[in-house]
C-alpha positions as CSV (number, residue, x, y, z in Angstrom):
1,X,76.0,14.3,-57.6
2,X,73.4,11.6,-57.0
3,X,69.9,13.0,-56.8
4,X,70.7,16.3,-58.6
5,X,67.1,16.6,-60.0
6,X,65.7,16.0,-56.5
7,X,68.1,18.5,-55.0
8,X,67.2,21.2,-57.4
9,X,63.5,20.6,-57.0
10,X,63.8,20.6,-53.2
11,X,65.8,23.9,-53.4
12,X,63.2,25.6,-55.5
13,X,60.4,24.4,-53.2
14,X,62.2,25.8,-50.2
15,X,62.4,29.1,-52.0
16,X,58.6,29.1,-52.2
17,X,57.8,27.5,-55.6
18,X,54.9,25.1,-55.8
19,X,55.8,21.4,-56.5
20,X,54.6,21.3,-60.1
21,X,56.4,24.4,-61.1
22,X,59.5,23.4,-59.2
23,X,59.6,20.1,-61.2
24,X,59.2,21.9,-64.5
25,X,61.9,24.5,-63.7
26,X,64.3,21.8,-62.4
27,X,64.0,19.8,-65.6
28,X,64.4,23.0,-67.7
29,X,67.6,23.9,-65.9
30,X,69.0,20.4,-66.4
31,X,68.1,20.4,-70.1
32,X,69.4,23.9,-70.9
33,X,72.5,23.9,-68.7
34,X,73.5,20.2,-68.8
35,X,71.9,18.9,-72.0
36,X,69.9,16.2,-70.2
37,X,66.7,14.8,-71.5
38,X,63.7,14.4,-69.1
39,X,64.5,10.7,-68.7
40,X,68.2,11.3,-68.0
41,X,67.3,14.1,-65.5
42,X,64.8,12.0,-63.6
43,X,67.1,9.0,-63.4
44,X,70.1,11.2,-62.6
45,X,72.0,9.8,-65.6
46,X,74.5,11.6,-67.8
47,X,75.4,14.5,-65.6
48,X,79.1,15.5,-65.9
49,X,80.9,16.8,-62.8
50,X,81.8,20.0,-64.5
51,X,78.1,20.9,-64.9
52,X,77.1,20.3,-61.3
53,X,78.1,23.6,-59.8
54,X,77.0,25.5,-62.9
55,X,73.4,24.2,-62.7
56,X,73.3,24.5,-58.9
57,X,74.4,28.1,-59.1
58,X,71.6,28.9,-61.5
59,X,69.1,27.0,-59.4
60,X,70.1,29.0,-56.3
61,X,69.4,32.2,-58.3
62,X,66.0,31.0,-59.3
63,X,65.2,29.9,-55.7
64,X,66.0,33.5,-54.6
65,X,63.3,34.8,-57.0
66,X,65.2,35.6,-60.2
67,X,63.1,34.5,-63.2
68,X,64.5,31.3,-64.8
69,X,64.2,32.9,-68.2
70,X,66.7,35.7,-67.2
71,X,68.9,33.1,-65.5
72,X,69.1,31.1,-68.8
73,X,68.8,34.2,-71.0
74,X,66.2,32.5,-73.1
75,X,62.5,32.0,-73.3
76,X,60.2,29.9,-75.5
77,X,57.6,31.8,-77.6
78,X,55.4,30.3,-80.2
79,X,57.8,27.3,-80.5
80,X,60.9,29.6,-80.9
81,X,63.8,30.3,-78.7
82,X,64.0,34.0,-77.8
83,X,66.8,35.7,-76.1
84,X,65.7,37.7,-73.0
85,X,67.5,39.9,-70.5
86,X,66.3,42.1,-67.6
87,X,65.9,45.0,-70.1
88,X,62.9,43.3,-71.8
89,X,59.7,41.7,-70.6
90,X,59.6,37.9,-70.5
91,X,57.2,36.7,-73.3
92,X,53.9,35.3,-71.9
93,X,51.5,32.7,-73.0
94,X,48.8,35.3,-73.3
95,X,50.8,37.1,-75.9
96,X,51.1,33.8,-77.9
97,X,47.3,33.8,-77.9
98,X,47.4,37.3,-79.4
99,X,49.7,36.2,-82.2
100,X,47.5,33.2,-82.9
101,X,44.5,35.5,-83.2
102,X,46.3,37.7,-85.8
103,X,47.2,34.6,-87.8
104,X,43.7,33.3,-87.6
105,X,42.2,36.6,-88.8
106,X,44.7,36.8,-91.7
107,X,43.7,33.3,-92.7
108,X,40.1,34.2,-92.7
109,X,40.9,37.1,-95.0
110,X,43.0,34.8,-97.2
111,X,46.1,36.8,-96.4
112,X,48.4,34.0,-95.3
113,X,51.3,35.9,-96.8
114,X,50.7,38.5,-94.1
115,X,51.0,41.8,-96.0
116,X,52.5,44.7,-94.1
117,X,52.7,44.6,-90.3
118,X,53.9,47.1,-87.6
119,X,54.6,45.9,-84.1
120,X,54.8,48.9,-81.7
121,X,56.8,48.5,-78.5
122,X,58.4,45.3,-79.6
123,X,60.6,44.5,-76.5
124,X,62.3,41.2,-77.2
125,X,60.8,41.2,-80.7
126,X,58.8,38.1,-79.9
127,X,55.6,39.3,-81.6
128,X,57.3,40.6,-84.7
129,X,59.6,37.5,-85.0
130,X,56.7,35.1,-84.6
131,X,54.6,36.8,-87.2
132,X,57.5,37.0,-89.7
133,X,58.2,33.3,-89.0
134,X,54.6,32.3,-89.7
135,X,53.9,34.6,-92.6
136,X,56.4,33.9,-95.3
137,X,56.0,37.0,-97.4
138,X,55.1,39.5,-94.7
139,X,56.9,42.8,-94.4
140,X,57.3,43.3,-90.7
141,X,58.5,46.4,-88.9
142,X,59.1,46.7,-85.2
143,X,59.5,49.8,-83.0
144,X,60.8,50.4,-79.5
145,X,62.2,53.3,-77.6
146,X,64.7,51.2,-75.6
147,X,68.2,50.6,-77.0
148,X,68.4,47.4,-74.9
149,X,65.2,46.2,-76.4
150,X,66.2,47.0,-79.9
151,X,69.5,45.2,-79.5
152,X,67.8,42.1,-78.2
153,X,65.1,42.2,-80.8
154,X,67.8,42.4,-83.6
155,X,69.5,39.3,-82.0
156,X,66.2,37.4,-82.0
157,X,65.5,38.3,-85.6
158,X,68.9,36.9,-86.6
159,X,68.6,33.9,-84.3
160,X,65.3,32.8,-85.8
161,X,66.2,33.5,-89.4
162,X,63.5,36.0,-90.3
163,X,63.3,39.5,-91.8
164,X,62.1,42.3,-89.6
165,X,62.9,46.0,-89.9
166,X,63.8,47.3,-86.4
167,X,63.5,51.0,-85.7
168,X,63.9,53.2,-82.6
169,X,60.7,55.1,-82.4
170,X,58.7,56.7,-79.5
171,X,55.0,56.4,-80.2
172,X,54.2,59.0,-77.5
173,X,56.5,61.6,-79.0
174,X,54.6,64.3,-80.8
175,X,54.6,63.8,-84.5
176,X,56.1,60.3,-84.1
177,X,59.6,61.7,-84.7
178,X,62.4,59.2,-84.5
179,X,63.8,59.5,-81.0
180,X,67.3,58.3,-81.8
181,X,68.4,61.7,-83.0
182,X,67.3,65.3,-83.6
183,X,66.1,65.6,-87.2
184,X,68.1,67.9,-89.3
185,X,66.5,70.1,-92.0
186,X,66.8,69.5,-95.7
187,X,67.6,66.0,-96.8
188,X,67.0,64.4,-93.3
189,X,63.5,66.0,-93.1
190,X,62.6,64.8,-96.6
191,X,63.8,61.3,-95.7
192,X,61.6,61.2,-92.6
193,X,58.6,62.4,-94.6
194,X,59.3,59.7,-97.2
195,X,59.5,57.0,-94.5
196,X,56.2,58.2,-93.0
197,X,54.5,58.1,-96.4
198,X,55.9,54.7,-97.1
199,X,54.5,53.4,-93.8
200,X,50.9,54.2,-94.8
201,X,48.7,51.4,-96.1
202,X,49.6,48.8,-93.4
203,X,47.5,45.6,-93.1
204,X,48.1,45.2,-89.3
205,X,49.2,47.3,-86.4
206,X,49.8,45.2,-83.2
207,X,51.0,46.2,-79.8
208,X,51.5,44.8,-76.3
209,X,52.3,48.1,-74.6
210,X,52.8,48.9,-70.9
211,X,49.4,48.5,-69.2
212,X,49.8,47.7,-65.5
213,X,48.5,50.5,-63.3
214,X,51.0,51.7,-60.7
215,X,48.4,50.9,-58.0
216,X,48.5,47.3,-59.0
217,X,52.1,46.8,-58.1
218,X,51.3,45.7,-54.6
219,X,49.4,42.7,-56.0
220,X,52.2,41.5,-58.3
221,X,54.8,38.8,-57.7
222,X,58.2,39.9,-56.6
223,X,59.9,38.0,-59.3
224,X,58.1,40.3,-61.8
225,X,58.4,43.8,-60.2
226,X,61.8,43.0,-58.8
227,X,63.4,42.0,-62.1
228,X,61.4,43.0,-65.2
229,X,61.7,46.6,-66.6
230,X,59.3,49.0,-65.0
231,X,59.1,51.1,-68.1
232,X,57.7,48.1,-70.0
233,X,55.1,47.3,-67.3
234,X,53.6,50.4,-65.7
235,X,51.4,53.3,-66.7
236,X,50.1,56.2,-64.6
237,X,47.0,55.5,-62.6
238,X,45.5,58.7,-63.9
239,X,45.9,57.8,-67.6
240,X,46.1,54.0,-67.9
241,X,45.2,54.0,-71.6
242,X,47.9,56.5,-72.7
243,X,49.7,54.1,-75.0
244,X,46.4,52.7,-76.5
245,X,45.3,56.2,-77.4
246,X,48.5,57.1,-79.1
247,X,48.7,53.8,-81.0
248,X,45.1,54.0,-81.9
249,X,45.6,57.3,-83.6
250,X,48.7,56.0,-85.3
251,X,46.6,53.1,-86.6
252,X,44.0,55.5,-88.1
253,X,46.9,57.3,-89.9
254,X,48.9,54.3,-91.2
255,X,46.4,51.4,-91.6
256,X,44.8,50.9,-95.0
257,X,41.0,50.7,-95.2
258,X,39.8,47.5,-93.5
259,X,43.2,47.3,-91.8
260,X,43.4,45.5,-88.4
261,X,44.5,46.8,-85.1
262,X,45.4,44.4,-82.3
263,X,46.2,45.0,-78.7
264,X,47.1,43.0,-75.5
265,X,45.3,44.8,-72.7
266,X,44.9,45.1,-68.9
267,X,42.0,42.8,-68.0
268,X,40.4,45.7,-66.0
269,X,39.8,47.9,-69.1
270,X,38.0,45.8,-71.7
271,X,34.9,48.0,-71.8
272,X,37.0,51.2,-71.8
273,X,39.1,49.9,-74.7
274,X,36.0,49.3,-76.8
275,X,34.7,52.8,-76.0
276,X,38.1,54.3,-76.8
277,X,38.5,52.6,-80.2
278,X,34.9,53.2,-81.2
279,X,35.3,56.8,-80.4
280,X,38.3,57.0,-82.7
281,X,36.3,55.6,-85.6
282,X,37.2,51.9,-85.5
283,X,34.5,49.4,-86.1
284,X,33.8,45.8,-85.1
285,X,35.8,46.2,-81.9
286,X,36.1,42.8,-80.2
287,X,37.5,41.9,-76.8
288,X,38.7,38.3,-76.4
289,X,39.5,36.5,-73.2
290,X,42.8,34.7,-72.5
291,X,43.3,31.1,-71.2
292,X,42.6,32.3,-67.7
293,X,39.2,33.9,-68.6
294,X,40.4,37.5,-68.4
295,X,39.7,40.2,-71.0
296,X,43.2,40.3,-72.6
297,X,43.0,41.0,-76.3
298,X,41.3,43.5,-78.5
299,X,40.8,43.6,-82.3
300,X,39.5,46.6,-84.2
301,X,39.0,47.4,-87.9
302,X,39.7,50.8,-89.6
303,X,37.0,51.9,-91.9
């Protein structure tokens, strides 16, 4: 077992990982699988024999291209542990920046309590959970169409001790009907109308929807396209803003006056997003760059 850290790092490098990333991933595996601190891992101290094959098996999976977050079934987001599986996207640092922007804007408005927030296309629930965690009195609702995503989002809500209302909803479906069942007449129809009325007057609508054009797939890394869910990644080349259009119109219906709309976007379409939202009637539309200098986030206000 001597040299387990070096063995894992070397294995990852042979799989094509750069040295710095290989070091970080090796230390992460040894921490999560074996419970070793960085010092213990680097000194090869504290590793029990029973953990050796377990951590090496996971390292081999990562070396073959499987994302380490799926191998460990966990990812860090805004300082929280989030469960992830291949049915949901792995949370990115860029999305953390979007959450921080929302918190920043609410502080400027002296709305540290958060008000009422809707996260559309919640996936793992990372955005909704982070906002609920940081806004003590916020009423947060999260939508997704995927049963897998909804299950994982519920687990992350429970894991992080927050309150988020999780619903199965298809934002592209005409009339925003609940997609989990066919609505019945009478009491069920009245219930749905009541829920829609209740949803009006939101303070924030936020979404990180699918936005990668199909033609961009050839430029993407295999550990993304080979493992992460296509339905959460890609949009048709001929209509790349399809989700933004639907969610934008939803925002015009459910946001209160001066309510905020936030999106994570494809870096190629910053200008087009401004034009789209202004055309819908939003004002003060702002594009913000991510840590890599790419157009990545949009904020708009309903008037």
